[in-house]
C-alpha positions in Angstrom: 19.0 -28.1 16.8 20.5 -25.0 15.3 20.3 -21.8 16.7 21.3 -18.0 15.3 23.0 -16.1 18.3 22.4 -12.5 16.8 25.7 -10.7 17.2 25.0 -8.0 19.5 23.5 -10.6 21.5 26.4 -12.7 21.2 29.1 -9.7 22.2 27.0 -8.7 25.4 26.7 -12.5 26.6 30.7 -12.8 26.0 31.4 -9.5 27.8 29.5 -10.8 31.0 30.9 -14.3 30.6 29.0 -17.1 28.9 26.3 -18.3 31.2 26.0 -21.7 29.8 22.3 -21.8 29.2 20.0 -20.2 26.4 16.8 -18.4 26.7 14.1 -18.5 24.0 10.5 -18.5 23.1 10.7 -21.1 20.7 8.4 -24.1 22.0 11.0 -26.7 20.1 13.2 -26.0 23.0 10.7 -27.8 25.2 11.3 -30.9 22.8 15.1 -31.2 23.8 16.3 -33.9 26.0 19.0 -34.4 28.2 22.3 -34.9 25.9 20.9 -33.1 23.2 22.9 -30.7 21.3 22.2 -27.1 20.5 24.3 -25.9 17.8 24.8 -21.8 17.9 26.4 -19.6 15.3 26.7 -15.7 14.9 28.3 -13.1 12.5 31.4 -12.1 13.1 31.8 -8.6 13.2 35.2 -7.7 11.6 34.2 -9.4 8.2 30.6 -10.4 8.3 31.7 -14.1 8.4 29.1 -16.4 10.0 31.0 -18.5 12.2 29.8 -21.5 14.8 30.2 -20.0 18.3 28.9 -22.8 20.5 27.7 -26.5 20.9 25.7 -26.4 24.1 25.0 -30.0 25.3 21.6 -29.8 27.1 21.5 -30.3 30.9 17.7 -29.5 31.3 15.0 -27.6 29.7 12.8 -25.6 32.2 10.0 -22.8 32.0 11.3 -19.6 32.9 9.0 -17.4 35.4 5.9 -15.7 34.2 6.8 -12.7 32.0 10.6 -13.5 31.6 11.7 -11.0 28.8 13.9 -13.0 27.3 11.5 -16.1 26.5 9.6 -18.8 28.0 12.2 -21.7 27.8 15.4 -22.0 29.3 18.1 -24.6 28.0 20.5 -25.2 30.8 23.9 -26.6 29.4 26.0 -29.2 30.7 29.1 -27.3 32.4 31.6 -30.1 31.6 30.4 -30.7 28.1 29.1 -27.5 26.6 32.2 -26.1 24.2 32.3 -22.2 23.0 34.1 -21.8 19.9 36.8 -19.0 19.1 34.7 -17.1 16.6 37.7 -14.2 16.1 39.8 -17.0 14.3 37.2 -19.9 13.1 36.8 -20.5 9.6 33.6 -19.5 7.7 30.8 -21.9 8.5 28.0 -20.4 6.0 28.7 -23.2 3.0 28.2 -26.1 5.8 25.3 -24.3 7.4 23.9 -23.6 3.9 24.2 -27.1 2.9 22.1 -28.7 5.6 18.6 -29.6 5.0 17.2 -26.8 6.9 15.7 -23.9 4.7 17.5 -20.9 4.6 16.9 -18.9 1.2 17.6 -15.4 2.2 20.9 -13.6 0.7 21.8 -13.0 4.4 21.8 -16.3 6.1 20.8 -14.6 9.7 17.4 -12.8 8.0 16.3 -16.7 7.7 16.8 -17.0 11.8 14.5 -14.4 12.9 11.8 -14.9 15.9 10.8 -18.6 16.8 12.7 -19.6 13.3 15.8 -18.7 15.1 15.6 -22.2 16.5 15.7 -24.8 13.8 15.7 -28.8 14.2 18.4 -30.6 12.6 18.3 -34.2 11.1 20.7 -36.6 12.2 22.8 -36.3 9.2 22.9 -32.7 9.6 24.1 -32.9 13.2 26.8 -35.2 12.2 28.2 -32.9 9.5 28.3 -30.2 12.2 30.1 -32.1 14.7 32.7 -33.1 12.1 33.1 -29.3 11.2 33.5 -28.5 14.5 35.8 -31.6 15.6 38.9 -28.8 15.2 37.7 -25.7 15.6 39.7 -23.4 18.3 38.4 -23.1 21.6 37.0 -19.7 23.0 39.8 -18.5 25.3 37.9 -16.2 27.5 35.3 -18.5 28.9 35.5 -18.0 32.7 35.1 -21.0 35.3 31.6 -20.9 36.2 31.2 -20.5 40.4 28.3 -22.2 42.2 26.5 -19.8 44.5 27.9 -21.4 47.6 31.6 -20.7 46.2 31.0 -17.5 44.8 29.4 -16.2 47.9 31.9 -17.7 49.9 34.7 -15.9 48.1 32.8 -12.7 47.9 32.5 -12.7 51.6 35.9 -13.7 52.5 37.9 -11.6 50.2 35.9 -10.2 47.4 37.6 -10.3 44.0 41.3 -10.8 44.9 40.2 -14.8 45.5 38.8 -15.0 42.6 40.5 -12.9 39.9 43.2 -15.5 38.8 40.2 -17.2 37.1 39.5 -14.4 34.9 43.3 -13.5 33.8 42.4 -14.7 30.0 39.4 -11.9 29.5 40.4 -8.8 27.7 40.7 -5.9 29.7 37.3 -4.2 28.5 35.6 -7.6 29.1 37.2 -8.2 32.4 36.1 -4.5 33.6 32.1 -5.3 32.6 32.6 -8.5 34.3 33.8 -7.2 37.3 31.5 -4.3 37.4 28.6 -6.8 37.3 29.8 -9.4 39.7 31.8 -7.5 42.4 30.5 -4.1 43.0 30.6 -3.3 46.5 26.8 -2.6 46.5 26.3 -6.4 45.6 27.4 -7.9 48.9 25.2 -5.4 51.0 21.9 -6.1 48.6 22.2 -10.0 48.3 22.7 -10.2 52.3 19.2 -7.8 52.8 17.6 -10.2 50.1 18.7 -13.2 51.6 17.3 -11.8 55.3 14.0 -10.6 53.3 13.4 -14.1 52.2 14.4 -16.0 55.7 11.7 -13.7 56.9 9.2 -14.3 54.5 9.2 -18.1 55.1 10.2 -18.0 58.6 13.2 -19.8 58.0 11.5 -22.7 56.6 13.0 -24.6 53.6 10.6 -24.2 50.5 11.1 -27.9 49.5 10.8 -29.8 52.7 9.3 -27.5 54.9 11.8 -28.1 57.7 12.5 -25.0 60.3 16.1 -25.6 61.4 15.7 -22.4 63.6 12.6 -23.8 65.6 13.5 -27.6 65.6 16.9 -27.3 66.4 18.1 -23.9 67.6 20.3 -23.1 64.5 19.1 -20.6 61.9 20.9 -21.9 58.9 18.2 -22.0 56.2 20.0 -20.4 52.8 19.3 -18.4 50.0 19.7 -20.1 46.5 19.9 -18.3 43.3 18.0 -20.0 40.8 20.4 -18.5 38.1 23.7 -18.1 40.0 25.1 -14.8 39.7 28.2 -16.2 37.8 26.0 -17.7 35.1 24.5 -14.1 34.8 21.3 -14.3 37.1 19.4 -11.2 38.8 20.2 -10.3 42.3 16.5 -10.1 43.1 13.6 -11.9 45.0 12.3 -13.6 42.3 15.7 -15.5 41.4 15.9 -16.7 44.9 14.7 -19.7 47.1 15.1 -20.4 50.6 16.7 -23.9 51.2 17.9 -26.2 54.3 21.5 -27.0 54.1 20.6 -30.5 52.9 18.5 -29.5 50.0 20.7 -26.5 49.1 23.8 -28.6 48.9 21.9 -31.2 46.6 21.2 -28.4 44.4 24.4 -27.5 43.8 26.0 -30.8 43.5 24.0 -32.1 40.8 23.5 -28.7 39.3 19.5 -29.3 39.5 17.8 -26.0 37.7 14.3 -24.8 38.9 11.3 -25.2 36.5 8.9 -22.4 37.0 6.2 -24.6 36.1 5.3 -26.2 39.8 7.4 -24.6 40.2 10.1 -27.8 41.1 13.6 -28.7 40.7 14.4 -31.1 38.2 17.4 -33.8 39.2 19.4 -35.7 36.7 18.1 -38.8 38.1 14.6 -38.0 37.1 13.4 -36.8 40.3 10.9 -33.7 40.4 11.2 -31.9 43.6 8.1 -29.5 44.0 8.5 -26.2 46.0 6.1 -27.1 48.6 5.7 -23.6 50.3 5.8 -20.8 47.6 4.7 -16.8 48.6 6.8 -15.0 46.2 7.8 -17.3 42.9 5.9 -16.4 40.0 4.4 -19.6 38.4 4.6 -20.4 34.6 1.6 -21.8 33.0 
């Protein structure tokens, strides 16, 4: 599929560190299968040229929580295969985009990609043409390493930003300041811990997937709060973005990067297993 990444949204996403996912309301996204490609283009600020910005390789497609303001569907990108291109130095892609079989008759290309029409299905020959065009494009140098939440929280609690600063040295000073303020401002540690305690009390230490209560059974209060969308991927530090998991389920979710589908809700594992949330007292369910 082809997606128009509005230039203002692109700049904001780049400043916060690309999250390897796409939120949109178009029902076309629900048809995507694992391994499919979503090609994204945007308009470059300095000269107005339309340039290819990303090749998002689909890891999973889930429904967002009810009322989510950025759209019903979330496409989770494969962290290893997804690519972001350097839009500042990439060539003008408009001639190639105009040559595709999709309808784009507006004088300004972006005007043909509004609302649900921001996402368009591609024929196989269209996708092959984009792949050929992208084969030698320069890569975006400011894409940071995405931390899993367990690594993020460990670095946070052990030493804060100094432990992870080296992963962001390629970002510009302005982008780095914005990203650091979002990820590492001191209030976030206290707030995360308070939310984790609130979640633990809400479920009395029981894993929302299997119902196990390590505290009652083993005398070890080791159930853990898991951010559905990791903070390092742009997730919010709020109760509706948290689930309580036993260590086994928490580790399993991280190892395979299993996303939460708010229909159910349930975690989707790459082997096809849909692990239902058995106990839910706070997550808004999508219909």
